[in-house]
C-alpha positions, 0 to 999 in steps of 0.5 A: 862592391859591397854597396851593390849587395846592399841595393839587392836586399829586399826593400820596402814595397810600394804596395798599397794596402786597403786593410791594416790590422794594427799591432794591438788587434787580434782576429780569430777566424778565417779571413777571405780577402778581395784586397791586399792586407798588412798584418801588424797584429795577430791572426789565428785562422787561415787567410785566403784570396780568390783565385783571380785577385792579385792580392798581397798579404804582408806580415809586419815585424810585429805581425803573427799569423797562426794558419795557412796563407793563400795569396798571389804575393806573400811578404813576411817580416814577422811570424807564421805558423802555417803553410804559405801558398804564394802563386807569384812571389814570397819574400822573407825579410830578416828576423822573420820566422816561418814554421810550415811548408812554402809553395811559391812561384818566386822567392826572396830570402834575406839573411837572418830569416828562419824557415822550418818546413818544405820549400817548393817552387810551383812547377807551373809558370807563375803566370798560370799558378794562380790556383791555390789548389795547384800549390796545395797539390804540389806540397801534398805530392812532395810530402807523400814522396818523402814518406 
């Protein structure tokens, strides 16, 4: 019975990353992506993708991002200080730390992940939720209604 539970944990993705930011690399500034990226180093600044690209942003165990992340799919195993807007899916692996609001189409959270902020599902179907503006509006409305 417990072996089946192990099979359902988040497994390493078969995602292909066109760009890898190594663990000794630090980037300061806004990143605008056309292809998927894996971050094992440090990024200080917002990470954005274009509306129609199905880009994945993956933050490895040693990766750190200080800024907002807007992408089709976001996977976090490291640290994020900023809001996450994932049009399709967001995954938080064990030992990940996120301080910021999260807007998503679907979500997976492993035991041990730490999230501090609003966690809001996009009211729009994930197929139509490709717009980061829609995700940002959802979080803004939730913040306004809670104050």
